DSSP file (Angstrom, degrees, kcal/mol; ACC not computed):
  #  RESIDUE AA STRUCTURE BP1 BP2  ACC     N-H-->O    O-->H-N    N-H-->O    O-->H-N    TCO  KAPPA ALPHA  PHI   PSI    X-CA   Y-CA   Z-CA
    1    1 A X     >        0   0    0      0, 0.0     4,-2.0     0, 0.0     5,-0.2   0.000 360.0 360.0 360.0 -46.0    0.0    0.0    0.0
    2    2 A X  H  >  +     0   0    0      1,-0.2     4,-2.4     2,-0.2     5,-0.2   0.905 360.0  54.2 -61.3 -41.5    2.8    2.5    0.9
    3    3 A X  H  > S+     0   0    0      1,-0.2     4,-2.4     2,-0.2    -1,-0.2   0.897 106.9  51.1 -60.9 -41.0    4.6    1.7   -2.3
    4    4 A X  H  > S+     0   0    0      2,-0.2     4,-1.7     1,-0.2    -1,-0.2   0.910 109.9  49.6 -63.1 -42.9    1.5    2.5   -4.4
    5    5 A X  H  X S+     0   0    0     -4,-2.0     4,-2.6     1,-0.2    -2,-0.2   0.922 111.5  48.5 -63.0 -43.9    1.0    5.9   -2.6
    6    6 A X  H  X S+     0   0    0     -4,-2.4     4,-2.4     1,-0.2     5,-0.2   0.904 107.8  55.2 -62.8 -41.9    4.7    6.8   -3.2
    7    7 A X  H  X S+     0   0    0     -4,-2.4     4,-0.9     1,-0.2    -1,-0.2   0.864 115.5  38.6 -61.6 -35.6    4.4    5.9   -6.9
    8    8 A X  H  X S+     0   0    0     -4,-1.7     4,-1.5     2,-0.2    -1,-0.2   0.834 114.1  54.2 -82.3 -33.4    1.5    8.2   -7.3
    9    9 A X  H  X S+     0   0    0     -4,-2.6     4,-2.8    -5,-0.2     5,-0.2   0.894 103.3  55.2 -69.4 -40.2    2.8   11.0   -5.0
   10   10 A X  H  X S+     0   0    0     -4,-2.4     4,-2.7     1,-0.2     5,-0.2   0.939 108.7  45.8 -63.1 -48.7    6.1   11.4   -6.8
   11   11 A X  H  X S+     0   0    0     -4,-0.9     4,-2.1    -5,-0.2    -1,-0.2   0.899 114.5  49.1 -62.4 -37.0    4.7   12.0  -10.3
   12   12 A X  H  X S+     0   0    0     -4,-1.5     4,-2.3     2,-0.2    -2,-0.2   0.939 113.1  46.6 -65.9 -45.1    2.1   14.5   -8.8
   13   13 A X  H  X S+     0   0    0     -4,-2.8     4,-2.8     1,-0.2     5,-0.2   0.920 110.9  52.7 -60.8 -43.3    4.8   16.3   -6.9
   14   14 A X  H  X S+     0   0    0     -4,-2.7     4,-1.5    -5,-0.2    -1,-0.2   0.897 109.1  49.2 -61.8 -40.7    7.1   16.4   -9.9
   15   15 A X  H  X S+     0   0    0     -4,-2.1     4,-0.5     1,-0.2    -1,-0.2   0.929 113.2  46.7 -64.3 -44.7    4.4   17.9  -12.1
   16   16 A X  H >< S+     0   0    0     -4,-2.3     3,-0.9     1,-0.2    -2,-0.2   0.896 111.2  51.9 -63.4 -40.0    3.7   20.6   -9.4
   17   17 A X  H 3< S+     0   0    0     -4,-2.8    -1,-0.2     1,-0.2    -2,-0.2   0.796 113.1  44.8 -67.1 -28.4    7.4   21.4   -9.0
   18   18 A X  H 3< S+     0   0    0     -4,-1.5    -1,-0.2    -5,-0.2    -2,-0.2   0.414  82.3 124.9 -98.2   1.6    7.8   21.9  -12.7
   19   19 A X    <<  -     0   0    0     -3,-0.9     2,-0.1    -4,-0.5     3,-0.1  -0.345  67.2-111.0 -63.8 140.7    4.7   24.0  -13.3
   20   20 A X        -     0   0    0      1,-0.1    -1,-0.1     6,-0.0     3,-0.1  -0.444  35.5-102.1 -71.4 143.9    5.5   27.3  -15.0
   21   21 A X    >   -     0   0    0      4,-0.2     3,-1.2    -2,-0.1    -1,-0.1  -0.365  44.5-101.0 -62.9 145.5    5.0   30.4  -12.9
   22   22 A X  G >  S+     0   0    0      1,-0.2     3,-1.1     2,-0.1    -1,-0.1  -0.359 102.2  18.5 -66.8 146.5    1.8   32.3  -13.7
   23   23 A X  G 3  S-     0   0    0      1,-0.2    -1,-0.2    -3,-0.1     3,-0.1   0.548 119.9 -82.5  73.2   7.7    2.1   35.4  -15.9
   24   24 A X  G <  S+     0   0    0     -3,-1.2    31,-0.3     1,-0.3    -1,-0.2   0.466  88.2 140.8  78.3  -0.2    5.5   34.5  -17.3
   25   25 A X    <   -     0   0    0     -3,-1.1     2,-0.6     1,-0.1    -1,-0.3  -0.427  58.3-114.1 -75.4 151.8    7.4   35.9  -14.3
   26   26 A X        -     0   0    0     27,-0.1     2,-0.7    -2,-0.1    -1,-0.1  -0.769  27.3-150.3 -85.8 123.7   10.4   34.0  -13.0
   27   27 A X        +     0   0    0     -2,-0.6     2,-0.4    28,-0.1    -6,-0.0  -0.857  25.3 166.8-101.2 111.3    9.6   32.8   -9.5
   28   28 A X        -     0   0    0     -2,-0.7     2,-0.1   111,-0.1   111,-0.1  -0.938  28.6-130.7-122.6 144.3   12.7   32.6   -7.3
   29   29 A X     >  -     0   0    0     -2,-0.4     4,-2.5     1,-0.1     5,-0.2  -0.325  39.0 -92.4 -84.3 177.6   13.0   32.1   -3.6
   30   30 A X  H  > S+     0   0    0      1,-0.2     4,-2.3     2,-0.2     5,-0.1   0.896 125.2  48.1 -58.5 -44.9   15.2   34.3   -1.4
   31   31 A X  H  > S+     0   0    0      2,-0.2     4,-2.3     1,-0.2    -1,-0.2   0.891 111.5  50.4 -65.9 -39.5   18.3   32.1   -1.6
   32   32 A X  H  > S+     0   0    0      2,-0.2     4,-1.9     1,-0.2    -2,-0.2   0.913 111.6  47.8 -65.4 -42.5   18.0   31.8   -5.4
   33   33 A X  H  X S+     0   0    0     -4,-2.5     4,-2.4     1,-0.2    -2,-0.2   0.900 110.6  53.1 -62.9 -39.7   17.8   35.6   -5.7
   34   34 A X  H  X S+     0   0    0     -4,-2.3     4,-2.5    -5,-0.2    -2,-0.2   0.916 106.3  52.0 -61.6 -44.1   20.7   35.9   -3.4
   35   35 A X  H  X S+     0   0    0     -4,-2.3     4,-2.5     1,-0.2    -1,-0.2   0.921 110.7  48.3 -58.8 -44.2   22.8   33.6   -5.5
   36   36 A X  H  X S+     0   0    0     -4,-1.9     4,-2.7     2,-0.2    -1,-0.2   0.906 109.8  52.1 -64.6 -41.8   22.1   35.7   -8.6
   37   37 A X  H  X S+     0   0    0     -4,-2.4     4,-1.9     2,-0.2    -1,-0.2   0.921 111.7  46.8 -59.6 -43.6   22.9   38.9   -6.8
   38   38 A X  H  X S+     0   0    0     -4,-2.5     4,-2.1     2,-0.2    -2,-0.2   0.916 111.3  50.9 -65.1 -42.8   26.3   37.5   -5.7
   39   39 A X  H  X S+     0   0    0     -4,-2.5     4,-2.5     1,-0.2    -2,-0.2   0.929 111.4  48.3 -59.5 -44.9   27.0   36.2   -9.2
   40   40 A X  H  X S+     0   0    0     -4,-2.7     4,-2.4     1,-0.2    -1,-0.2   0.825 107.3  56.1 -68.3 -30.4   26.2   39.7  -10.7
   41   41 A X  H  X S+     0   0    0     -4,-1.9     4,-1.8     2,-0.2    -1,-0.2   0.915 109.6  45.9 -63.5 -42.8   28.4   41.3   -8.1
   42   42 A X  H  X S+     0   0    0     -4,-2.1     4,-0.9     2,-0.2    -2,-0.2   0.923 112.7  50.2 -64.2 -44.9   31.3   39.2   -9.2
   43   43 A X  H ><>S+     0   0    0     -4,-2.5     5,-3.0     1,-0.2     3,-0.8   0.902 109.0  52.0 -61.2 -41.1   30.5   39.9  -12.9
   44   44 A X  H ><5S+     0   0    0     -4,-2.4     3,-1.9     1,-0.2    -1,-0.2   0.879 102.2  59.6 -63.2 -38.0   30.4   43.6  -12.2
   45   45 A X  H 3<5S+     0   0    0     -4,-1.8    -1,-0.2     1,-0.3    -2,-0.2   0.753 109.6  44.4 -62.6 -23.1   33.8   43.5  -10.5
   46   46 A X  T <<5S-     0   0    0     -4,-0.9    -1,-0.3    -3,-0.8    -2,-0.2   0.232 121.3-107.4-104.0  11.7   35.1   42.2  -13.8
   47   47 A X  T < 5S+     0   0    0     -3,-1.9     2,-0.3     1,-0.2    -3,-0.2   0.725  72.3 143.0  73.1  22.3   33.2   44.7  -15.9
   48   48 A X      < -     0   0    0     -5,-3.0    -1,-0.2    -6,-0.2    -2,-0.1  -0.665  56.0-104.7 -97.7 151.0   30.8   42.2  -17.3
   49   49 A X        -     0   0    0     -2,-0.3    -1,-0.1    82,-0.2    84,-0.0  -0.367  44.8-103.7 -65.7 149.3   27.1   42.7  -17.9
   50   50 A X        -     0   0    0      1,-0.1     2,-0.4    -7,-0.1    -1,-0.1  -0.311  27.4-118.7 -70.5 158.5   24.7   41.1  -15.3
   51   51 A X        -     0   0    0    -15,-0.2     2,-0.4    84,-0.1    84,-0.3  -0.816  27.7-148.3 -93.7 142.1   22.8   37.9  -16.0
   52   52 A X  E     -a  135   0A   0     82,-2.5    84,-2.3    -2,-0.4    82,-0.1  -0.887  22.5-102.9-112.7 140.4   19.1   38.3  -15.8
   53   53 A X  E     -a  136   0A   0     -2,-0.4     2,-0.4    82,-0.2    84,-0.2  -0.357  36.8-163.8 -60.8 138.0   16.6   35.6  -14.7
   54   54 A X     >  -     0   0    0     82,-2.3     4,-2.5     1,-0.1     5,-0.2  -0.995  19.7-139.4-129.5 129.5   14.8   33.9  -17.6
   55   55 A X  H  > S+     0   0    0     -2,-0.4     4,-2.1   -31,-0.3     5,-0.2   0.878 102.3  48.9 -55.5 -45.4   11.7   31.8  -17.2
   56   56 A X  H  > S+     0   0    0      1,-0.2     4,-1.8     2,-0.2    -1,-0.2   0.890 112.8  47.1 -67.0 -38.7   12.7   29.1  -19.6
   57   57 A X  H  > S+     0   0    0      2,-0.2     4,-2.6     1,-0.2    80,-0.3   0.868 109.7  54.7 -68.8 -34.8   16.2   28.7  -18.0
   58   58 A X  H  X S+     0   0    0     -4,-2.5     4,-2.8    78,-0.3    -2,-0.2   0.904 107.2  50.0 -64.0 -39.9   14.6   28.6  -14.6
   59   59 A X  H  X S+     0   0    0     -4,-2.1     4,-2.5     2,-0.2    -1,-0.2   0.893 110.0  51.1 -64.9 -38.8   12.3   25.7  -15.8
   60   60 A X  H  X S+     0   0    0     -4,-1.8     4,-2.1     2,-0.2    -2,-0.2   0.934 112.4  45.7 -61.7 -46.4   15.4   23.9  -17.1
   61   61 A X  H  X S+     0   0    0     -4,-2.6     4,-2.8     2,-0.2     5,-0.3   0.902 112.6  51.3 -64.3 -41.9   17.2   24.4  -13.7
   62   62 A X  H  X S+     0   0    0     -4,-2.8     4,-2.5     1,-0.2     5,-0.2   0.925 109.4  50.2 -60.6 -45.0   14.0   23.3  -11.8
   63   63 A X  H  X S+     0   0    0     -4,-2.5     4,-2.3     1,-0.2    -1,-0.2   0.917 113.8  44.8 -61.5 -42.6   13.7   20.2  -13.9
   64   64 A X  H  X S+     0   0    0     -4,-2.1     4,-2.7     2,-0.2     5,-0.2   0.930 113.6  47.9 -71.3 -44.2   17.3   19.2  -13.3
   65   65 A X  H  X S+     0   0    0     -4,-2.8     4,-2.2     1,-0.2    -1,-0.2   0.911 114.9  47.2 -61.0 -41.1   17.4   19.9   -9.6
   66   66 A X  H  X S+     0   0    0     -4,-2.5     4,-3.0    -5,-0.3     5,-0.3   0.906 110.9  51.8 -66.4 -41.7   14.1   18.0   -9.1
   67   67 A X  H  X S+     0   0    0     -4,-2.3     4,-2.0    -5,-0.2    -2,-0.2   0.933 111.7  46.4 -59.4 -47.8   15.5   15.1  -11.2
   68   68 A X  H  X>S+     0   0    0     -4,-2.7     5,-1.9     1,-0.2     4,-0.7   0.908 115.9  46.1 -62.6 -41.2   18.6   14.8   -9.1
   69   69 A X  H ><5S+     0   0    0     -4,-2.2     3,-0.6    -5,-0.2    -2,-0.2   0.950 115.1  43.7 -68.1 -50.3   16.7   15.1   -5.9
   70   70 A X  H 3<5S+     0   0    0     -4,-3.0    -1,-0.2     1,-0.2    -2,-0.2   0.835 121.7  39.3 -66.5 -32.6   13.9   12.5   -6.7
   71   71 A X  H 3<5S-     0   0    0     -4,-2.0    -1,-0.2    -5,-0.3    -2,-0.2   0.408 107.6-123.2-101.7   1.6   16.4   10.0   -8.3
   72   72 A X  T <<5 +     0   0    0     -4,-0.7     2,-0.3    -3,-0.6    -3,-0.2   0.898  66.5 115.8  64.5  46.6   19.1   10.5   -5.7
   73   73 A X      < -     0   0    0     -5,-1.9     2,-0.3    -6,-0.2    -1,-0.2  -0.868  50.9-147.5-136.4 173.0   22.1   11.5   -7.9
   74   74 A X        +     0   0    0     -2,-0.3     2,-0.3    27,-0.0     3,-0.1  -0.853  46.6 110.6-146.2 104.3   24.3   14.5   -8.5
   75   75 A X        -     0   0    0     -2,-0.3     4,-0.1     1,-0.1    -7,-0.1  -0.975  68.0-117.3-167.2 156.8   25.6   15.1  -12.0
   76   76 A X  S    S+     0   0    0     -2,-0.3     2,-0.3     2,-0.1    -1,-0.1   0.814  96.3  83.1 -71.2 -30.7   25.3   17.4  -15.0
   77   77 A X  S    S-     0   0    0      6,-0.1     6,-0.2     1,-0.1    -2,-0.1  -0.581  88.7-118.0 -75.7 134.0   24.0   14.5  -17.0
   78   78 A X    >   -     0   0    0      4,-2.9     3,-2.2    -2,-0.3    -1,-0.1  -0.173  27.6-102.8 -67.0 164.5   20.3   13.9  -16.6
   79   79 A X  T 3  S+     0   0    0      1,-0.3    -1,-0.1     2,-0.1    -2,-0.1   0.749 123.1  56.2 -62.7 -23.1   19.0   10.7  -15.2
   80   80 A X  T 3  S-     0   0    0      2,-0.1    -1,-0.3     1,-0.0    -2,-0.1   0.374 124.8-101.6 -89.9   6.2   18.0    9.6  -18.7
   81   81 A X  S <  S+     0   0    0     -3,-2.2     2,-0.4     1,-0.3    -2,-0.1   0.439  72.6 146.8  92.6   0.1   21.6   10.1  -19.9
   82   82 A X        -     0   0    0      1,-0.1    -4,-2.9    -5,-0.1    -1,-0.3  -0.568  49.3-123.8 -73.8 125.7   21.0   13.5  -21.6
   83   83 A X    >>  -     0   0    0     -2,-0.4     4,-2.2    -6,-0.2     3,-0.6  -0.330  24.3-112.7 -64.4 152.3   24.1   15.8  -21.4
   84   84 A X  H 3> S+     0   0    0      1,-0.2     4,-3.1     2,-0.2     5,-0.3   0.871 113.0  57.0 -57.4 -40.6   23.4   19.2  -19.8
   85   85 A X  H 3> S+     0   0    0      1,-0.2     4,-1.5     2,-0.2    -1,-0.2   0.851 110.2  44.4 -65.4 -32.3   23.9   21.2  -23.0
   86   86 A X  H <> S+     0   0    0     -3,-0.6     4,-0.8     2,-0.2    -1,-0.2   0.915 114.1  50.0 -73.5 -43.5   21.2   19.2  -24.9
   87   87 A X  H >< S+     0   0    0     -4,-2.2     3,-0.9     1,-0.2     4,-0.5   0.934 112.5  46.4 -59.7 -47.6   18.8   19.4  -21.9
   88   88 A X  H >X S+     0   0    0     -4,-3.1     4,-1.8     1,-0.3     3,-1.6   0.891 107.8  56.8 -64.5 -39.2   19.3   23.2  -21.5
   89   89 A X  H 3< S+     0   0    0     -4,-1.5    -1,-0.3    -5,-0.3    -2,-0.2   0.665  92.5  69.8 -69.3 -14.6   18.9   23.8  -25.3
   90   90 A X  T << S+     0   0    0     -3,-0.9    -1,-0.3    -4,-0.8    -2,-0.2   0.765 109.7  35.5 -67.7 -23.5   15.5   22.0  -25.1
   91   91 A X  T <4 S+     0   0    0     -3,-1.6     2,-0.4    -4,-0.5    -2,-0.2   0.776 132.1  22.0 -97.9 -35.3   14.4   25.1  -23.2
   92   92 A X     <  -     0   0    0     -4,-1.8    -1,-0.3     2,-0.1    61,-0.0  -0.995  65.2-144.9-135.4 140.9   16.4   27.8  -25.0
   93   93 A X        +     0   0    0     -2,-0.4    -4,-0.1    -3,-0.1    60,-0.1   0.233  52.5 133.4 -91.0  15.4   17.8   27.6  -28.5
   94   94 A X        -     0   0    0      1,-0.1    -2,-0.1    57,-0.1     3,-0.0  -0.270  56.3-137.7 -68.8 151.7   21.0   29.5  -27.8
   95   95 A X  S    S+     0   0    0      1,-0.1     2,-0.7    55,-0.0    -1,-0.1   0.899  91.0  61.1 -71.6 -41.8   24.4   28.3  -29.0
   96   96 A X        +     0   0    0     36,-0.1    55,-1.8     2,-0.0     2,-0.3  -0.791  65.9 153.5 -96.0 115.5   26.2   29.2  -25.8
   97   97 A X  E     +B  150   0A   0     -2,-0.7     2,-0.3    53,-0.2    53,-0.2  -0.964  13.4 178.4-134.7 154.1   24.9   27.5  -22.7
   98   98 A X  E     -B  149   0A   0     51,-1.8    51,-2.8    -2,-0.3     2,-0.3  -0.951   8.3-157.7-148.1 166.5   26.5   26.6  -19.4
   99   99 A X  E     -B  148   0A   0     -2,-0.3     2,-0.4    49,-0.2    49,-0.2  -0.991   7.4-171.0-152.0 140.6   25.6   25.0  -16.1
  100  100 A X  E     -B  147   0A   0     47,-2.2    47,-2.8    -2,-0.3     2,-0.3  -0.983  13.1-172.7-124.6 143.1   26.8   24.9  -12.5
  101  101 A X  E     +B  146   0A   0     -2,-0.4     2,-0.3    45,-0.2    45,-0.2  -0.936   4.4 178.2-130.9 157.4   25.5   22.5   -9.9
  102  102 A X  E     -B  145   0A   0     43,-1.7    43,-3.5    -2,-0.3     2,-0.5  -0.985  24.0-140.8-153.3 154.6   26.0   22.2   -6.2
  103  103 A X  E     +B  144   0A   0     -2,-0.3     2,-0.4    41,-0.2    41,-0.2  -0.958  35.4 157.6-120.7 109.8   24.8   20.0   -3.3
  104  104 A X        -     0   0    0     39,-3.0    -2,-0.1    -2,-0.5    10,-0.1  -0.981  22.9-174.7-138.9 119.1   24.2   22.1   -0.2
  105  105 A X        +     0   0    0     -2,-0.4    -1,-0.1    37,-0.0    39,-0.1   0.673  55.3  99.9 -91.8 -17.5   22.0   21.1    2.6
  106  106 A X        -     0   0    0      1,-0.1    -2,-0.1    37,-0.1    37,-0.0  -0.372  49.4-168.1 -70.0 149.9   22.1   24.2    4.8
  107  107 A X    >   +     0   0    0      2,-0.1     3,-1.7     3,-0.1     2,-0.3   0.824  62.2  80.0-103.6 -47.3   19.3   26.6    4.5
  108  108 A X  T 3  S-     0   0    0      1,-0.3     5,-0.0     2,-0.1    -2,-0.0  -0.477 116.1  -1.6 -69.6 125.3   20.4   29.8    6.3
  109  109 A X  T 3> S+     0   0    0     -2,-0.3     4,-2.3     3,-0.1    -1,-0.3   0.741  87.8 145.6  69.5  22.8   22.6   31.8    4.0
  110  110 A X  H <>  +     0   0    0     -3,-1.7     4,-2.9     1,-0.2     5,-0.3   0.875  64.3  55.2 -63.8 -39.1   22.4   29.2    1.3
  111  111 A X  H  > S+     0   0    0     -4,-0.3     4,-1.8     1,-0.2    -1,-0.2   0.923 112.8  41.6 -61.4 -44.3   22.5   31.6   -1.7
  112  112 A X  H  > S+     0   0    0      2,-0.2     4,-2.3     1,-0.2    -1,-0.2   0.886 115.0  52.3 -68.8 -38.7   25.8   33.1   -0.5
  113  113 A X  H  X S+     0   0    0     -4,-2.3     4,-2.0     2,-0.2    -2,-0.2   0.923 110.8  45.4 -65.8 -44.7   27.2   29.7    0.4
  114  114 A X  H  X S+     0   0    0     -4,-2.9     4,-2.2     1,-0.2    -1,-0.2   0.894 111.5  53.8 -68.0 -37.4   26.5   28.2   -3.0
  115  115 A X  H  X S+     0   0    0     -4,-1.8     4,-3.1    -5,-0.3    -2,-0.2   0.936 107.9  50.0 -58.8 -46.0   27.8   31.3   -4.7
  116  116 A X  H  X S+     0   0    0     -4,-2.3     4,-2.3     1,-0.2    -2,-0.2   0.879 108.4  53.3 -61.9 -37.8   31.1   31.0   -2.8
  117  117 A X  H  < S+     0   0    0     -4,-2.0     4,-0.5     2,-0.2    -1,-0.2   0.940 114.1  41.6 -61.0 -46.4   31.4   27.3   -3.7
  118  118 A X  H >< S+     0   0    0     -4,-2.2     3,-0.9     1,-0.2     7,-0.3   0.910 114.6  51.2 -68.2 -42.4   31.0   28.2   -7.4
  119  119 A X  H 3< S+     0   0    0     -4,-3.1    -1,-0.2     1,-0.2    -2,-0.2   0.868 110.1  49.6 -62.0 -37.7   33.3   31.2   -7.2
  120  120 A X  T 3< S+     0   0    0     -4,-2.3     2,-0.6    -5,-0.2    -1,-0.2   0.486  95.5  80.5 -85.2  -2.9   36.1   29.2   -5.5
  121  121 A X  S <> S-     0   0    0     -3,-0.9     4,-3.3    -4,-0.5     3,-0.4  -0.918  75.3-145.0-104.1 114.4   36.0   26.4   -8.0
  122  122 A X  H  > S+     0   0    0     -2,-0.6     4,-2.0     1,-0.2    -1,-0.1   0.861  97.3  46.9 -50.5 -45.3   38.0   27.4  -11.2
  123  123 A X  H  > S+     0   0    0      1,-0.2     4,-1.1     2,-0.2    -1,-0.2   0.906 117.3  43.5 -65.4 -37.3   35.7   25.6  -13.7
  124  124 A X  H  > S+     0   0    0     -3,-0.4     4,-2.3     2,-0.2     3,-0.3   0.899 110.9  54.7 -72.1 -39.9   32.5   27.0  -12.1
  125  125 A X  H  X S+     0   0    0     -4,-3.3     4,-2.1    -7,-0.3    -2,-0.2   0.886 103.2  57.2 -59.0 -39.3   34.0   30.5  -11.8
  126  126 A X  H  < S+     0   0    0     -4,-2.0    -1,-0.2    -5,-0.3    -2,-0.2   0.872 107.5  47.9 -60.5 -36.5   34.8   30.4  -15.5
  127  127 A X  H >< S+     0   0    0     -4,-1.1     3,-1.4    -3,-0.3    -2,-0.2   0.929 109.9  51.3 -70.1 -44.5   31.1   29.8  -16.2
  128  128 A X  H 3< S+     0   0    0     -4,-2.3    -2,-0.2     1,-0.3    -1,-0.2   0.850 116.1  42.9 -58.6 -33.4   30.0   32.6  -13.8
  129  129 A X  T 3< S+     0   0    0     -4,-2.1     2,-0.5    -5,-0.2    -1,-0.3   0.236  77.1 131.1-100.7  12.9   32.4   35.0  -15.6
  130  130 A X    X   -     0   0    0     -3,-1.4     3,-1.3     1,-0.2    -3,-0.1  -0.553  50.3-149.6 -66.8 116.6   31.6   33.9  -19.2
  131  131 A X  T 3  S+     0   0    0     -2,-0.5   -82,-0.2     1,-0.3    -1,-0.2   0.800  90.4  59.6 -62.4 -29.4   31.1   37.3  -21.0
  132  132 A X  T 3  S+     0   0    0     19,-0.1    20,-0.6     2,-0.0     2,-0.4   0.684  82.1  96.5 -75.2 -16.9   28.6   35.8  -23.5
  133  133 A X  E <   + C   0 151A   0     -3,-1.3    18,-0.3    18,-0.2     3,-0.1  -0.602  35.0 155.3 -77.9 129.2   26.1   34.7  -20.8
  134  134 A X  E     +     0   0A   0     16,-2.3   -82,-2.5    -2,-0.4     2,-0.3   0.460  57.1  55.4-127.0 -11.8   23.3   37.2  -20.2
  135  135 A X  E     -aC  52 150A   0     15,-2.2    15,-1.7   -84,-0.3     2,-0.3  -0.918  58.6-174.7-129.2 154.1   20.5   35.0  -18.9
  136  136 A X  E     -aC  53 149A   0    -84,-2.3   -82,-2.3    -2,-0.3     2,-0.4  -0.990  14.7-163.4-146.1 149.5   20.3   32.6  -15.9
  137  137 A X  E     - C   0 148A   0     11,-2.2    11,-2.8    -2,-0.3     2,-0.4  -0.995  16.7-173.7-131.0 131.5   17.9   30.1  -14.4
  138  138 A X  E     + C   0 147A   0     -2,-0.4     2,-0.3     9,-0.2     9,-0.2  -0.983  10.5 159.0-129.6 136.3   18.4   29.0  -10.8
  139  139 A X  E     - C   0 146A   0      7,-2.2     7,-2.5    -2,-0.4     2,-0.4  -0.993  17.6-162.1-152.3 152.2   16.6   26.3   -8.8
  140  140 A X  E     + C   0 145A   0     -2,-0.3     2,-0.4     5,-0.2     5,-0.2  -1.000   9.6 173.7-137.2 139.2   17.2   24.1   -5.8
  141  141 A X  E >  S- C   0 144A   0      3,-2.1     3,-2.4    -2,-0.4   -72,-0.0  -0.974  74.4 -12.0-143.2 126.7   15.4   21.0   -4.7
  142  142 A X  T 3  S-     0   0    0     -2,-0.4     3,-0.1     1,-0.3   -37,-0.0   0.822 129.8 -52.0  54.3  34.9   16.4   18.8   -1.7
  143  143 A X  T 3  S+     0   0    0      1,-0.2   -39,-3.0   -40,-0.1     2,-0.6   0.331 110.4 123.1  84.8  -8.1   19.7   20.6   -1.5
  144  144 A X  E <   -BC 103 141A   0     -3,-2.4    -3,-2.1   -41,-0.2     2,-0.4  -0.799  44.5-164.1 -91.1 120.3   20.6   20.1   -5.1
  145  145 A X  E     -BC 102 140A   0    -43,-3.5   -43,-1.7    -2,-0.6     2,-0.4  -0.820   9.3-176.1-103.9 140.5   21.2   23.4   -6.9
  146  146 A X  E     -BC 101 139A   0     -7,-2.5    -7,-2.2    -2,-0.4     2,-0.5  -0.998   6.5-174.0-133.7 133.5   21.3   24.0  -10.6
  147  147 A X  E     -BC 100 138A   0    -47,-2.8   -47,-2.2    -2,-0.4     2,-0.4  -0.980  10.2-166.3-123.9 117.3   22.2   27.3  -12.4
  148  148 A X  E     -BC  99 137A   0    -11,-2.8   -11,-2.2    -2,-0.5     2,-0.3  -0.881   6.2-165.8-105.3 135.1   21.7   27.2  -16.1
  149  149 A X  E     +BC  98 136A   0    -51,-2.8   -51,-1.8    -2,-0.4     2,-0.3  -0.855   9.2 174.7-119.9 151.3   23.2   30.0  -18.2
  150  150 A X  E     -BC  97 135A   0    -15,-1.7   -16,-2.3    -2,-0.3   -15,-2.2  -0.989  33.1-101.7-151.1 158.0   22.6   31.1  -21.8
  151  151 A X  E     - C   0 133A   0    -55,-1.8   -18,-0.2    -2,-0.3   -57,-0.1  -0.173  47.9 -96.9 -68.5 172.2   23.7   33.8  -24.2
  152  152 A X              0   0    0    -20,-0.6    -1,-0.1     1,-0.1   -58,-0.1   0.946 360.0 360.0 -62.6 -51.0   21.3   36.6  -24.9
  153  153 A X              0   0    0    -60,-0.1    -1,-0.1   -61,-0.0    -2,-0.0   0.268 360.0 360.0-157.1 360.0   19.8   35.2  -28.2
């Protein structure tokens, strides 16, 4: 009986978690907004344009963070084997896309903490400072963070 309930509950939760925000606005929580502010502060220090939240990239990040959380893994490659660049391009058609992920269980100060993890890792820092990236989607589920980046158009 419990197994049946779990099998039905997970798909319903996944659908609710991936639902698009009403009115086309990007819905970010406080920690996600904080991470973006910190990223833009770093970009400004290097004379780079800020990244702006984009609804489609946010949906891509939500889907990946939820996938990692529900299936208990941590990787850029999706649970079905899809590489991140193909997955992100399903949401946005840009040539230049990037992704950073993190696993962070703390809640208080999470946006600043995940930003510091990315900033202090040379490969992740390179993505944060990529001049061609102008849009971002950020989501976290069960401690799994995803930030998807794309060029302007």
